[in-house]
GUVOLUM-172041 format. One record per residue (C-alpha): y, x, z; residue in one letter; residue number from 1. Coordinates in nm, 3 decimals. Layout:
! residues N
LOLO,c2,c1,c3,res,n
LOLO,Y,X,Z,A,NUM $
...
! end
This chain:
! residues 432
LOLO,c2,c1,c3,res,n
LOLO,0.358,-1.526,2.046,M,1 $
LOLO,0.514,-1.786,1.856,L,2 $
LOLO,0.423,-2.176,1.929,P,3 $
LOLO,0.157,-2.350,1.720,L,4 $
LOLO,0.270,-2.580,1.450,I,5 $
LOLO,0.365,-2.923,1.568,K,6 $
LOLO,0.308,-3.234,1.353,K,7 $
LOLO,0.685,-3.292,1.329,G,8 $
LOLO,0.745,-2.951,1.182,S,9 $
LOLO,0.481,-2.984,0.923,R,10 $
LOLO,0.713,-3.116,0.659,V,11 $
LOLO,0.956,-2.845,0.732,K,12 $
LOLO,0.690,-2.571,0.699,G,13 $
LOLO,0.575,-2.709,0.378,I,14 $
LOLO,0.948,-2.721,0.242,I,15 $
LOLO,1.001,-2.369,0.360,N,16 $
LOLO,0.679,-2.254,0.199,L,17 $
LOLO,0.769,-2.438,-0.125,F,18 $
LOLO,1.118,-2.275,-0.137,V,19 $
LOLO,0.966,-1.932,-0.087,F,20 $
LOLO,0.728,-1.969,-0.373,F,21 $
LOLO,1.007,-2.081,-0.593,I,22 $
LOLO,1.217,-1.779,-0.498,L,23 $
LOLO,0.920,-1.536,-0.501,F,24 $
LOLO,0.813,-1.669,-0.850,S,25 $
LOLO,1.138,-1.532,-0.987,V,26 $
LOLO,1.063,-1.175,-0.849,L,27 $
LOLO,0.891,-0.930,-1.069,P,28 $
LOLO,0.511,-0.960,-1.024,T,29 $
LOLO,0.376,-0.832,-1.350,D,30 $
LOLO,0.372,-0.469,-1.248,G,31 $
LOLO,0.756,-0.396,-1.287,F,32 $
LOLO,0.926,-0.322,-0.950,D,33 $
LOLO,1.303,-0.290,-0.974,P,34 $
LOLO,1.294,-0.065,-0.647,L,35 $
LOLO,1.038,0.165,-0.825,D,36 $
LOLO,1.051,0.131,-1.194,V,37 $
LOLO,0.823,0.422,-1.266,N,38 $
LOLO,0.579,0.332,-0.997,G,39 $
LOLO,0.212,0.338,-1.104,N,40 $
LOLO,-0.132,0.503,-1.035,V,41 $
LOLO,-0.239,0.751,-1.284,T,42 $
LOLO,-0.582,0.883,-1.343,I,43 $
LOLO,-0.601,1.206,-1.517,Q,44 $
LOLO,-0.919,1.341,-1.695,W,45 $
LOLO,-0.916,1.702,-1.786,D,46 $
LOLO,-1.206,1.825,-1.983,I,47 $
LOLO,-1.265,2.192,-1.886,M,48 $
LOLO,-1.588,2.294,-2.049,E,49 $
LOLO,-1.807,2.166,-2.307,M,50 $
LOLO,-2.184,2.294,-2.350,N,51 $
LOLO,-2.482,2.175,-2.527,S,52 $
LOLO,-2.549,1.819,-2.384,G,53 $
LOLO,-2.297,1.838,-2.101,T,54 $
LOLO,-1.935,1.869,-2.023,Y,55 $
LOLO,-1.732,1.922,-1.710,S,56 $
LOLO,-1.429,1.702,-1.606,A,57 $
LOLO,-1.166,1.737,-1.350,D,58 $
LOLO,-1.045,1.390,-1.245,S,59 $
LOLO,-0.721,1.357,-1.044,T,60 $
LOLO,-0.571,1.048,-0.911,I,61 $
LOLO,-0.193,1.042,-0.862,Y,62 $
LOLO,-0.028,0.771,-0.666,N,63 $
LOLO,0.313,0.758,-0.836,Y,64 $
LOLO,0.457,0.488,-0.621,Q,65 $
LOLO,0.758,0.553,-0.386,L,66 $
LOLO,0.653,0.320,-0.101,Y,67 $
LOLO,0.320,0.160,-0.180,R,68 $
LOLO,-0.010,0.343,-0.069,H,69 $
LOLO,-0.381,0.320,-0.051,I,70 $
LOLO,-0.500,0.269,0.295,E,71 $
LOLO,-0.839,0.278,0.459,W,72 $
LOLO,-1.042,0.078,0.489,P,73 $
LOLO,-1.164,0.069,0.217,P,74 $
LOLO,-0.956,0.319,0.048,G,75 $
LOLO,-0.964,0.386,-0.337,W,76 $
LOLO,-1.245,0.339,-0.559,S,77 $
LOLO,-1.250,0.408,-0.937,L,78 $
LOLO,-1.508,0.271,-1.187,S,79 $
LOLO,-1.556,0.261,-1.563,W,80 $
LOLO,-1.793,0.180,-1.842,E,81 $
LOLO,-1.964,0.462,-2.027,W,82 $
LOLO,-1.965,0.404,-2.400,Q,83 $
LOLO,-2.292,0.601,-2.473,E,84 $
LOLO,-2.575,0.685,-2.251,D,85 $
LOLO,-2.374,0.923,-2.014,E,86 $
LOLO,-2.503,1.028,-1.666,V,87 $
LOLO,-2.331,1.223,-1.396,I,88 $
LOLO,-2.535,1.522,-1.314,W,89 $
LOLO,-2.335,1.630,-0.998,N,90 $
LOLO,-2.001,1.577,-0.822,M,91 $
LOLO,-1.755,1.765,-0.595,Q,92 $
LOLO,-1.492,1.602,-0.399,G,93 $
LOLO,-1.615,1.245,-0.448,A,94 $
LOLO,-1.947,1.048,-0.494,E,95 $
LOLO,-2.099,0.757,-0.671,A,96 $
LOLO,-2.169,0.467,-0.449,K,97 $
LOLO,-2.517,0.421,-0.603,E,98 $
LOLO,-2.744,0.657,-0.792,Q,99 $
LOLO,-2.915,0.383,-0.999,G,100 $
LOLO,-3.253,0.367,-1.141,L,101 $
LOLO,-3.283,0.691,-1.317,C,102 $
LOLO,-3.627,0.594,-1.492,N,103 $
LOLO,-3.601,0.831,-1.798,K,104 $
LOLO,-3.713,1.194,-1.834,T,105 $
LOLO,-3.465,1.415,-1.676,F,106 $
LOLO,-3.682,1.717,-1.584,G,107 $
LOLO,-3.738,1.837,-1.241,S,108 $
LOLO,-3.404,1.693,-1.090,S,109 $
LOLO,-3.245,1.356,-1.126,R,110 $
LOLO,-2.878,1.286,-1.195,P,111 $
LOLO,-2.611,1.206,-0.931,H,112 $
LOLO,-2.556,0.863,-1.093,C,113 $
LOLO,-2.711,0.718,-1.402,C,114 $
LOLO,-2.545,0.379,-1.390,L,115 $
LOLO,-2.352,0.232,-1.687,K,116 $
LOLO,-2.075,0.137,-1.468,N,117 $
LOLO,-2.043,0.382,-1.181,P,118 $
LOLO,-1.824,0.321,-0.887,V,119 $
LOLO,-1.675,0.636,-0.748,I,120 $
LOLO,-1.544,0.681,-0.386,I,121 $
LOLO,-1.378,0.959,-0.197,D,122 $
LOLO,-1.565,1.157,0.067,L,123 $
LOLO,-1.490,1.122,0.429,Q,124 $
LOLO,-1.303,1.378,0.629,P,125 $
LOLO,-1.547,1.648,0.761,G,126 $
LOLO,-1.754,1.639,0.460,A,127 $
LOLO,-1.963,1.957,0.407,P,128 $
LOLO,-1.776,2.239,0.234,L,129 $
LOLO,-2.034,2.258,-0.037,T,130 $
LOLO,-1.931,1.893,-0.146,K,131 $
LOLO,-1.550,1.940,-0.124,Q,132 $
LOLO,-1.288,1.984,-0.393,A,133 $
LOLO,-0.928,2.028,-0.360,A,134 $
LOLO,-0.722,1.728,-0.233,N,135 $
LOLO,-1.051,1.541,-0.144,C,136 $
LOLO,-1.206,1.395,0.154,C,137 $
LOLO,-0.955,1.170,0.312,R,138 $
LOLO,-1.159,0.842,0.303,G,139 $
LOLO,-0.973,0.719,0.002,G,140 $
LOLO,-0.631,0.720,0.151,V,141 $
LOLO,-0.337,0.788,-0.086,L,142 $
LOLO,0.004,0.784,0.073,T,143 $
LOLO,0.308,0.697,-0.107,S,144 $
LOLO,0.489,0.978,-0.282,M,145 $
LOLO,0.764,0.967,-0.022,T,146 $
LOLO,0.542,1.001,0.285,Q,147 $
LOLO,0.324,1.291,0.176,G,148 $
LOLO,0.377,1.589,-0.042,T,149 $
LOLO,0.020,1.638,-0.153,A,150 $
LOLO,-0.157,1.344,0.012,K,151 $
LOLO,-0.056,1.112,-0.273,Y,152 $
LOLO,-0.317,1.306,-0.484,I,153 $
LOLO,-0.689,1.280,-0.485,S,154 $
LOLO,-0.930,1.504,-0.697,H,155 $
LOLO,-1.290,1.546,-0.789,F,156 $
LOLO,-1.492,1.728,-1.032,Q,157 $
LOLO,-1.812,1.626,-1.223,M,158 $
LOLO,-2.056,1.742,-1.466,T,159 $
LOLO,-2.146,1.469,-1.735,V,160 $
LOLO,-2.448,1.489,-1.950,G,161 $
LOLO,-2.654,1.240,-2.174,Y,162 $
LOLO,-3.001,1.062,-2.135,A,163 $
LOLO,-3.089,1.140,-2.483,S,164 $
LOLO,-3.035,1.429,-2.726,T,165 $
LOLO,-2.730,1.640,-2.784,D,166 $
LOLO,-2.382,1.454,-2.780,H,167 $
LOLO,-2.159,1.742,-2.712,A,168 $
LOLO,-1.977,1.708,-3.032,A,169 $
LOLO,-1.914,1.338,-2.990,N,170 $
LOLO,-1.762,1.333,-2.635,M,171 $
LOLO,-1.617,1.003,-2.582,T,172 $
LOLO,-1.394,0.869,-2.283,M,173 $
LOLO,-1.523,0.587,-2.088,P,174 $
LOLO,-1.347,0.241,-2.119,K,175 $
LOLO,-1.260,-0.055,-1.878,N,176 $
LOLO,-1.127,0.151,-1.595,F,177 $
LOLO,-1.084,-0.027,-1.282,K,178 $
LOLO,-0.894,0.082,-0.967,F,179 $
LOLO,-1.081,-0.067,-0.670,G,180 $
LOLO,-0.771,-0.169,-0.460,S,181 $
LOLO,-0.663,-0.521,-0.497,P,182 $
LOLO,-0.380,-0.596,-0.741,G,183 $
LOLO,-0.415,-0.320,-0.980,Y,184 $
LOLO,-0.473,-0.345,-1.348,T,185 $
LOLO,-0.562,-0.049,-1.555,C,186 $
LOLO,-0.484,0.016,-1.933,G,187 $
LOLO,-0.684,0.224,-2.170,D,188 $
LOLO,-0.745,0.600,-2.182,A,189 $
LOLO,-0.479,0.775,-2.387,D,190 $
LOLO,-0.521,1.145,-2.486,E,191 $
LOLO,-0.232,1.370,-2.411,V,192 $
LOLO,-0.120,1.650,-2.631,H,193 $
LOLO,-0.111,1.940,-2.539,P,194 $
LOLO,-0.389,1.935,-2.286,P,195 $
LOLO,-0.299,2.024,-1.921,T,196 $
LOLO,-0.243,2.382,-1.824,K,197 $
LOLO,-0.348,2.514,-1.479,F,198 $
LOLO,-0.188,2.823,-1.306,P,199 $
LOLO,-0.405,3.111,-1.194,E,200 $
LOLO,-0.311,3.443,-1.018,D,201 $
LOLO,-0.005,3.311,-0.860,G,202 $
LOLO,0.132,3.165,-1.199,G,203 $
LOLO,0.074,3.506,-1.388,R,204 $
LOLO,-0.195,3.338,-1.600,R,205 $
LOLO,-0.240,2.984,-1.727,W,206 $
LOLO,-0.583,2.823,-1.800,R,207 $
LOLO,-0.587,2.531,-2.049,Q,208 $
LOLO,-0.820,2.230,-2.051,A,209 $
LOLO,-0.996,2.151,-2.378,L,210 $
LOLO,-0.883,1.775,-2.383,R,211 $
LOLO,-0.665,1.590,-2.139,T,212 $
LOLO,-0.676,1.181,-2.104,F,213 $
LOLO,-0.475,0.969,-1.879,R,214 $
LOLO,-0.510,0.606,-1.766,V,215 $
LOLO,-0.224,0.393,-1.601,T,216 $
LOLO,-0.278,0.128,-1.351,C,217 $
LOLO,-0.005,-0.118,-1.242,M,218 $
LOLO,0.015,-0.316,-0.945,Y,219 $
LOLO,0.107,-0.691,-0.898,S,220 $
LOLO,0.150,-0.847,-0.558,Q,221 $
LOLO,0.040,-1.193,-0.688,F,222 $
LOLO,-0.286,-1.035,-0.813,K,223 $
LOLO,-0.347,-0.856,-0.488,A,224 $
LOLO,-0.298,-1.171,-0.263,S,225 $
LOLO,-0.262,-1.548,-0.329,P,226 $
LOLO,-0.031,-1.569,-0.015,A,227 $
LOLO,0.216,-1.331,0.136,P,228 $
LOLO,0.103,-1.103,0.404,T,229 $
LOLO,0.413,-1.057,0.628,C,230 $
LOLO,0.722,-1.228,0.754,C,231 $
LOLO,1.052,-1.150,0.911,V,232 $
LOLO,1.224,-1.300,1.221,S,233 $
LOLO,1.592,-1.231,1.319,L,234 $
LOLO,1.805,-1.236,1.641,S,235 $
LOLO,2.137,-1.094,1.753,A,236 $
LOLO,2.312,-1.012,2.081,F,237 $
LOLO,2.602,-1.235,2.006,Y,238 $
LOLO,2.394,-1.551,1.955,S,239 $
LOLO,2.132,-1.740,2.159,E,240 $
LOLO,1.965,-1.852,1.842,T,241 $
LOLO,1.640,-1.668,1.740,I,242 $
LOLO,1.535,-1.728,1.389,T,243 $
LOLO,1.158,-1.726,1.363,F,244 $
LOLO,0.943,-1.650,1.077,C,245 $
LOLO,0.951,-1.969,0.850,P,246 $
LOLO,0.651,-2.195,0.920,N,247 $
LOLO,0.347,-2.136,0.705,C,248 $
LOLO,0.493,-1.816,0.558,S,249 $
LOLO,0.155,-1.677,0.497,C,250 $
LOLO,-0.054,-2.001,0.553,G,251 $
LOLO,-0.084,-2.313,0.778,C,252 $
LOLO,-0.325,-2.365,1.041,Q,253 $
LOLO,-0.417,-2.702,0.911,E,254 $
LOLO,-0.531,-2.579,0.567,Q,255 $
LOLO,-0.888,-2.621,0.518,P,256 $
LOLO,-1.081,-2.302,0.587,G,257 $
LOLO,-0.793,-2.153,0.781,A,258 $
LOLO,-0.895,-1.973,1.105,S,259 $
LOLO,-0.711,-1.799,1.368,C,260 $
LOLO,-0.751,-1.672,1.718,L,261 $
LOLO,-0.588,-1.869,1.999,K,262 $
LOLO,-0.458,-1.727,2.349,D,263 $
LOLO,-0.754,-1.603,2.561,G,264 $
LOLO,-1.008,-1.673,2.287,Q,265 $
LOLO,-1.254,-1.372,2.214,T,266 $
LOLO,-1.280,-1.255,1.870,P,267 $
LOLO,-1.624,-1.330,1.710,P,268 $
LOLO,-1.855,-1.061,1.662,V,269 $
LOLO,-1.864,-0.929,1.299,V,270 $
LOLO,-2.208,-0.813,1.171,R,271 $
LOLO,-2.167,-0.539,0.923,R,272 $
LOLO,-2.412,-0.552,0.639,P,273 $
LOLO,-2.654,-0.260,0.650,T,274 $
LOLO,-2.646,-0.231,0.265,T,275 $
LOLO,-2.270,-0.182,0.252,D,276 $
LOLO,-2.125,0.079,0.503,P,277 $
LOLO,-1.779,0.031,0.352,D,278 $
LOLO,-1.771,-0.340,0.429,Y,279 $
LOLO,-1.445,-0.452,0.545,V,280 $
LOLO,-1.446,-0.782,0.750,P,281 $
LOLO,-1.212,-1.058,0.656,P,282 $
LOLO,-0.878,-1.072,0.830,P,283 $
LOLO,-0.843,-1.274,1.146,L,284 $
LOLO,-0.493,-1.327,1.270,V,285 $
LOLO,-0.358,-1.471,1.608,N,286 $
LOLO,-0.259,-1.828,1.579,C,287 $
LOLO,0.105,-1.860,1.511,T,288 $
LOLO,0.335,-2.100,1.319,S,289 $
LOLO,0.353,-1.842,1.020,H,290 $
LOLO,-0.001,-1.703,1.015,M,291 $
LOLO,0.095,-1.365,0.895,C,292 $
LOLO,-0.084,-1.048,0.977,P,293 $
LOLO,0.229,-0.852,1.014,I,294 $
LOLO,0.544,-0.982,1.185,H,295 $
LOLO,0.886,-0.775,1.147,V,296 $
LOLO,1.162,-0.857,1.400,H,297 $
LOLO,1.521,-0.745,1.338,W,298 $
LOLO,1.744,-0.747,1.638,H,299 $
LOLO,2.113,-0.668,1.633,I,300 $
LOLO,2.124,-0.489,1.954,K,301 $
LOLO,2.479,-0.355,2.020,Q,302 $
LOLO,2.842,-0.319,1.882,S,303 $
LOLO,3.038,-0.013,1.953,Y,304 $
LOLO,3.399,0.058,1.831,K,305 $
LOLO,3.287,0.249,1.535,G,306 $
LOLO,2.908,0.192,1.517,Y,307 $
LOLO,2.654,-0.091,1.553,W,308 $
LOLO,2.278,-0.065,1.649,R,309 $
LOLO,1.966,-0.245,1.524,V,310 $
LOLO,1.617,-0.265,1.684,K,311 $
LOLO,1.326,-0.309,1.465,I,312 $
LOLO,0.984,-0.412,1.588,T,313 $
LOLO,0.667,-0.438,1.358,I,314 $
LOLO,0.383,-0.632,1.516,M,315 $
LOLO,0.027,-0.643,1.398,N,316 $
LOLO,-0.123,-0.984,1.435,L,317 $
LOLO,-0.449,-0.888,1.271,N,318 $
LOLO,-0.720,-0.843,1.546,V,319 $
LOLO,-0.963,-0.666,1.292,R,320 $
LOLO,-0.737,-0.394,1.125,K,321 $
LOLO,-0.543,-0.081,1.204,N,322 $
LOLO,-0.269,-0.010,0.938,Y,323 $
LOLO,-0.283,0.370,0.857,T,324 $
LOLO,0.006,0.545,0.696,A,325 $
LOLO,0.208,0.219,0.714,W,326 $
LOLO,0.566,0.202,0.597,N,327 $
LOLO,0.853,-0.035,0.583,L,328 $
LOLO,1.111,-0.073,0.300,A,329 $
LOLO,1.439,-0.241,0.381,I,330 $
LOLO,1.713,-0.333,0.150,E,331 $
LOLO,2.052,-0.365,0.329,H,332 $
LOLO,2.410,-0.300,0.212,P,333 $
LOLO,2.512,-0.079,0.514,N,334 $
LOLO,2.209,0.173,0.458,L,335 $
LOLO,2.471,0.388,0.289,A,336 $
LOLO,2.638,0.444,0.635,S,337 $
LOLO,2.322,0.477,0.837,L,338 $
LOLO,2.385,0.761,1.100,T,339 $
LOLO,2.056,0.791,1.290,Q,340 $
LOLO,1.701,0.658,1.309,V,341 $
LOLO,1.499,0.694,1.616,F,342 $
LOLO,1.114,0.758,1.634,S,343 $
LOLO,1.055,0.690,1.269,F,344 $
LOLO,1.094,0.894,0.967,N,345 $
LOLO,1.350,0.770,0.700,Y,346 $
LOLO,1.438,0.838,0.339,M,347 $
LOLO,1.666,0.664,0.093,P,348 $
LOLO,1.484,0.469,-0.165,L,349 $
LOLO,1.483,0.526,-0.451,P,350 $
LOLO,1.672,0.851,-0.446,R,351 $
LOLO,1.867,0.801,-0.757,D,352 $
LOLO,1.975,0.426,-0.677,R,353 $
LOLO,2.348,0.427,-0.705,P,354 $
LOLO,2.417,0.178,-0.443,T,355 $
LOLO,2.200,0.366,-0.188,N,356 $
LOLO,2.121,0.009,-0.009,D,357 $
LOLO,1.736,0.057,0.017,T,358 $
LOLO,1.545,0.279,0.252,G,359 $
LOLO,1.199,0.362,0.355,L,360 $
LOLO,1.080,0.392,0.720,L,361 $
LOLO,0.729,0.518,0.824,W,362 $
LOLO,0.579,0.668,1.146,G,363 $
LOLO,0.571,1.024,1.273,I,364 $
LOLO,0.228,1.187,1.228,Q,365 $
LOLO,-0.003,1.171,1.515,D,366 $
LOLO,0.251,0.973,1.718,Y,367 $
LOLO,0.306,0.635,1.554,N,368 $
LOLO,0.181,0.665,1.187,D,369 $
LOLO,-0.105,0.430,1.267,V,370 $
LOLO,-0.015,0.045,1.361,L,371 $
LOLO,-0.305,-0.060,1.582,L,372 $
LOLO,-0.473,-0.389,1.559,Q,373 $
LOLO,-0.341,-0.691,1.762,S,374 $
LOLO,-0.300,-0.628,2.128,G,375 $
LOLO,-0.085,-0.458,2.386,Q,376 $
LOLO,-0.033,-0.153,2.164,S,377 $
LOLO,-0.041,-0.346,1.841,G,378 $
LOLO,0.334,-0.266,1.767,N,379 $
LOLO,0.580,0.011,1.669,V,380 $
LOLO,0.944,0.004,1.726,Q,381 $
LOLO,1.256,0.196,1.625,T,382 $
LOLO,1.644,0.178,1.644,E,383 $
LOLO,1.889,0.240,1.376,M,384 $
LOLO,2.246,0.340,1.428,L,385 $
LOLO,2.501,0.246,1.155,F,386 $
LOLO,2.869,0.345,1.107,K,387 $
LOLO,3.107,0.050,1.068,K,388 $
LOLO,3.297,0.057,0.736,V,389 $
LOLO,3.670,-0.058,0.781,P,390 $
LOLO,3.750,-0.358,0.585,G,391 $
LOLO,3.404,-0.419,0.480,V,392 $
LOLO,3.181,-0.436,0.790,F,393 $
LOLO,3.143,-0.790,0.948,T,394 $
LOLO,2.864,-0.970,1.158,F,395 $
LOLO,2.965,-1.304,1.010,D,396 $
LOLO,2.760,-1.514,0.775,A,397 $
LOLO,2.453,-1.291,0.801,G,398 $
LOLO,2.580,-0.962,0.660,W,399 $
LOLO,2.414,-0.750,0.925,A,400 $
LOLO,2.079,-0.884,0.836,F,401 $
LOLO,1.852,-0.737,0.566,P,402 $
LOLO,1.845,-0.878,0.218,K,403 $
LOLO,1.461,-0.790,0.165,R,404 $
LOLO,1.192,-0.634,0.364,V,405 $
LOLO,0.860,-0.490,0.251,Y,406 $
LOLO,0.559,-0.385,0.460,F,407 $
LOLO,0.321,-0.148,0.280,N,408 $
LOLO,0.489,-0.253,-0.044,G,409 $
LOLO,0.451,-0.626,0.010,E,410 $
LOLO,0.741,-0.852,-0.002,N,411 $
LOLO,0.784,-1.021,0.331,C,412 $
LOLO,0.900,-1.383,0.381,V,413 $
LOLO,1.255,-1.401,0.487,M,414 $
LOLO,1.421,-1.691,0.677,P,415 $
LOLO,1.657,-1.889,0.469,L,416 $
LOLO,2.027,-1.779,0.501,P,417 $
LOLO,2.130,-2.105,0.642,V,418 $
LOLO,1.906,-2.042,0.946,D,419 $
LOLO,2.043,-1.691,1.039,F,420 $
LOLO,2.200,-1.658,1.379,P,421 $
LOLO,2.558,-1.724,1.330,R,422 $
LOLO,2.838,-1.527,1.490,L,423 $
LOLO,3.070,-1.780,1.698,P,424 $
LOLO,3.433,-1.765,1.597,K,425 $
LOLO,3.540,-1.649,1.926,E,426 $
LOLO,3.343,-1.330,1.878,K,427 $
LOLO,3.445,-1.227,1.542,W,428 $
LOLO,3.623,-0.930,1.672,N,429 $
LOLO,3.274,-0.773,1.771,V,430 $
LOLO,3.219,-0.666,1.413,G,431 $
LOLO,3.552,-0.513,1.352,K,432 $
! end
C-alpha cells in the first residue's frame, strides 16, 4: 500500500491533479470516443402485434461499445415516460421495479405496472422459465462487444395496454428515455424503415415487425463521475525509481467528506435498505496517496535479445465492490509486435485502426474474469511478450510505457512523462 499524503506533498498533489484535469479536459467527453467512434447503447423497440386496446413489443438493448460494459451491481435499468395512459399488462425477460397504484378499473386482474415513468430491470440468473425470454436474466450485465458474442445483448417482451378506451390506432412511442447506468444520455425514439425482419425455420422464412423504433444513448466519463476512478504506476528492471500514481489522482484524503480505510481498520457495517434490494453502497477505498479504487501497475520485467517482457497488475482497492467482466484497454506503440499474452484474453482495439497501437485485455471466464474486492485476492496479473523492432525499439525516454490506460472504459490517470523511470546511459544497450 502506498504511504499517506504528507503535508509537504500536498502542493505537488494539487499541481498534479490540476495538470491532469487540464489534460483530461481536452479529451473527448461528450460521447465521442476516438478509440470507439461508433460506440453507443441502442434500445430497439419492435412492435409485433396490435390488437384492440393492446400491442406487444419486443425490446432489445444492444451495447455497441468495444470496451465499455455494464456491470453488476446495479446492472442496466431502462425508464421512459408514457405519452398517454399506457400500462404494462405483462412482461417476459425483465420486470418493472414497482407496480404502482393501479386504482382504475382493470377487470379481474391488475397490470404488471401502471406508472407513468416505469423503471425496467433485468431478471436475475435462475429466474423461473415462465418469466424468461431470449438473452435475459443476467442481472443487468452487458459485456462489451469484444468480450461476449451474445452477452452484449439483453432482451425482454411486454404487452402494453391502456387504462381507458381503445387507443390501438393511435399507438405512440414513449419519450424521455433514460439508461440507468451513470454517464449515459439518450436521444429521442426514431422510427426505422423498413421494420426489423426476424428469421424463422432456420432462415427459410422471415417474420417482419409492424413498426421498429430505435433510441441511441451516448456515454460521457465526466457525466459518469466527477473524478477519475483509476490510476497507473510504473517501474522497470533497469531503474531503482518507482513512479507511483500521482498524488490525489482520484481525490485527496484531506478533502471535506473524503473517507478511506486505514491499515488494520475494520470496514463499517453497511445497512441495506429493506425497500431497495438493488441498493449499491457507496465506495470505500483503502487510504492511499491517490485515493483510487483501481490501481494499475506496469512493470518492465525483462529484456531479451529479440524480445522484452512486461508484467501488469490490476489492484482493486475498493473494499465494497467486485468488478465483474472487467477489462483493460492499453494504447502502446509496440502492440503491433505483441507476441504472447499470459493468463488474459487479448484483442486489438479497434480492429480497423491502421496503427494497431491499442489492445483490450480481459479475464478468462471462471478463472480471473472477476476482480475481487480489496484484500489478499483483490488483484489480477498478466505478462506480455513483445518483439523488438530493429531501429525503432528503445527503453529510453519512456518509450516502453503506455500512452494511455483505460479500466472498464474509464481513462486512468497517468504519471507525467518527466516522472517516468529513466534508463541510465550505461544501460542503453538493453533496449537494442
